[in-house]
C-alpha positions, 0 to 999 in steps of 0.5 A: 215914566216921563213928566209928560205923563203927569198932565195938570188939570182942574180935576186934580184940585181940591177946589174942583171936588169941593165944588162938585160935592157941594153941588151934589150934597145940595141935590141930594138934600133937595131931590134925594139923588145920590149923585154920580157913581165914578166909572159907573155901577159896573165898577162897583159890581166888579170890585164887590164880586171879586171880594165875595169870590175871595171869601174874605172874612166879613170883618176884613178892615177896608178903607175906601180912599177918596170915597166921594158919595160912599156908594161903594161902601154901601154896596160892600155893607149890603154884602155883609162887610162890617169894618168899613172906613171911607175917607175924603178931603172934601167935607161935603163928600163925607156929609153926602156919604153919611146921608146916603149911608143913613138912607140905605140903612148901613151906617152901623157898618160904615165909618166916615172921616174927613181926611187928606190921604196925603196929609192928615190921614193917620189911622191907629191901625193898618188895614187889610184892604184898600180901595181906590176908584179914581183918586190916584187919577185925580192925584196924578192930575194935580197941577201942583207937583203931581209927580211928587204927590203920586210918590207920596200916595204910594208911600202913604198906601204902604204905611196904612196897609198891612204887609201882604195887604190888598189894594184894588185900584180902578183907573181911567188915566193909567194903563196896566203897564203904567200902573205896574211901573208906578206901584211895582216896587212896593206892590205885586199885581195878583189879578186884573178885573174885567173892564169894558173894551173898545175897538179903534183902528183894528186895535182893542183896548180898555178905557178903564183899568182895574188891578188887584195888588198885594203889598210886599212884606217890606216897603222902601 
């Protein structure tokens, strides 16, 4: 992986996301609009469908990393999962997620916490399962040391997931092979979720990658 793969962008800054969720919180308060679903509703559906197919206990401990408006947790709660935590470093994102959970009647199943995954997040117990829908993408676009922060992300992920814990990542910045290079030392891929394809110049590819990883029993 070369340094050129880590291209800085405003999308990698907390200031950008603070602005986004300040606006979306205000819009929800005024109009009841939940805001944008990152990667669209299909991205949530494929994760929930995969989890349901595994017949995991509904008490499985699940953390949504960079939860945003919390809609993925809402869908999981509606499927019966009851041990859900969403974290985000934007306080307005957590306020928005909390309002949406209350509106959807799932507050009892969902906990929400303002926390920086690369900094202040220190859960008392490890999780069975971690979810990421765009957060690692944002980390990899951070203009202030994205390469090191990606390494830090993976170290934190190892620390907060149980051995053999599951990690499901949805990305539009990284291909399957690139994600395998990033996570392969600490995680092994167990499944690839179907995502929309596109064709260009006689070649077919995916605009979004969704992979299921399992944490190795030991992490470096």
